[in-house]
Structures are given as structure tokens and as C-alpha cells.
N, C-alpha and C positions, 0 to 999 in steps of 0.2 A: 557524558551525553546519555540521555534516556530516549529510547526509540520504542514506540508502540505501533504494532502492525495490527490493524483491525481488518478482519476478513469475514465476508459473508460465506458461510459454508465451511465444511471440514475437509481436510486432505483425505482422499480415499485411496490414492495410488501409493504403494510402498516406495516406488522409485522416487516420487516427488517428495515424500516425507523424508527419505534418506538424504536427498539433496538439500532440503531446507535445514535439516539437523546439522549437516556438515557446515553450512555457512553460519548458522547460529553459533556453533562451537567456535568458529573462527572470529566471529564478531565479539565474543566475550572479552577479548583483549582490548577492545576499543570503546564499547558501550554496553549499557544494560538494555537488553532487548526483550520485549514482552510481546507475545502474540495473543490477541483476544479474538475469539471466534463467536459468531452468532449464526443461528440457523438460517438456512435458505427458506424462503416462503414457497410452499408448494404451488405449482401452477400447471395447467395443461394448455397445450397449443392447439389451434391458433389462439393468440391473445388479441383482443381488441384493445383500443387505447384506454378504455376505462379499467379493464382488468389489469392491464400492464401497470397503470398508475397505482392501482390498489396494492399490487404485489410490491412495487418499489417503495410505496409509502410505508408499508408494514416493516419492510427491511430497514428503511431509513430511521424509523423510531428506535429499532434495536441498535443500529449502528451509532446513532447519535448518543444513546445512553452509554456507549463504550468509549467515547472520546474523552480522554482525560482533560481536565481544565489546565489552562496555561501551557498548552502544547501548540506548536505550529503545526497546522493540519495540511497535509498533502494528500489530495484525492487522486486516484488513478482513473483516467478516462481517456479514451482514444482521441478525443477532440481537444485535449490539453496541449500544453507546451511540450516540445520535444528537445530537451537540452542534451548536450553531450554528457558523457560520464564526468568529464572535468567540470562542466557547468553545474551538474547536480552536486558534485563535491563542494563547489564554491557556495552554493545555496545552503548546504548543510553546515558548512564551516561558518557562514555568516550567522546562522541561528545559534551556533555555539558561542560565538564571540559577542554578538549584539542582542541575541534573544535569550530565551530561558534555557537553551541547551536541550530542549525537549521537542521531539518531532513525532507526530503521529501520521502514519500512512494508512490510507483506506483503500481496500480492494473490494469491489462490489461482487455480486453473484453473477449468474449467467446472463442476467438482464441488465447488468451495469448498476449504476447508482442513481438514486432519485435526484432531481434537481435541487431539492432542499439540502441534501448532503453536499452537493457541489457548491452550493451557495455559502455553506459554512466553512469551506476550505479556504486556506490562505493561498494555496497554489494548486493548480490542476496540472497533473503530470501525465504525459503519454510516453510510452516506450516505442510506439509505432502506430501508424494508421491501421495496421492489421488488427483483427480481432483475435485475441488469444483466449484459451480456456482460463477461467479465473483461478483454477488450482495451479496451473502452470505459472501464472503471473506471480504467485507467492514465491516460487523458486527464483524467477527472474528478478523480482524485487530484492530479495535478501542478498542475491549475488551483487546487484548494483549498489546496494548499501555498503556491502563489504568493499567493493571496488572504490566507492567514494571515500570511505574511511582510510583506505590505503593510499589514495591520492593525497588526502589531507595530511597524512603522516609521512608523505614522501617515500613510500615504500615501492618495491619493484613490481608488484602484482599487475598494475595497469600498464599496458603497452601501447 
């Protein structure tokens, strides 16, 4: 399985970087995982609708350029589906068995993702209706990918 995680912005906090690295290390036993980053578009608040759309559109261009071809695309958005960990594992396993075995996850920046990116996604995933910092979502995502792969492999990590 090949997993590509596309992120708007870089990790700045050392504790988040350490957590992500730990799960990436664990994931190597199950999949090839690559993280691709693109820069956040600068903005100042308050943002009107036009400026918000301009920022999101610029980020969307950069994100779209990073999506590998022939990958099943899962975009993170709080308005998306909220599967259980087991259901996410089943979705990923289905892509391995019936798809290309390639999954790309997309995490937006502080303003989220443009609708054009969401429209390109095969699945819109939400971990909660809460809003989380996009940098923290990277850690949550890699942990859930690891959890899903241990579920698929019938290992004890998932309780």
C-alpha cells in the first residue's frame, strides 16, 4: 500500500513532529508513507468572502499539483463522513483489494480546503464536528492510519 499525506503548512511544534515521526516509523511495517507539504497562503483577518476564496484557491492550486495520479483521494473536512476506526480500516482495505492500493489524504490549512479540492476527492472524511488545528490533525491522521492498518492486520493495537 502507498499512502500520500498532502498538507497545507509545515509542522512547527516539536511535540507534534515527534508524534508524527513515531507513527510514521510504526507505519513503515505496513505501507510506504510519504508526506508532501505546500505552503500556507498568507492572509490577515478579518477575511471577506472574496479574500477567503482567493486564499483557498491559491492553496488549492498547490494542493492539486501534489495529488499523485491513480490514488484514491480522501480529503479531511469537518462536514465529511465520520466513520469509526473499523469503518475507516474497511475503506482502506477495500482500496487495497479492489483499487490501486494507493491512498492520498489531504489536510487543509487554517481555513480548510477549497471546494475545488473537495470536489476532486473520492471521499470526504471528518474526525469530528469540532475544529482542530491543522497541524494537530496531521498527528491524529497518522495515528488513525496506523490504527486502521493494525485492524486490517488483526493486531491488538485497536481496542
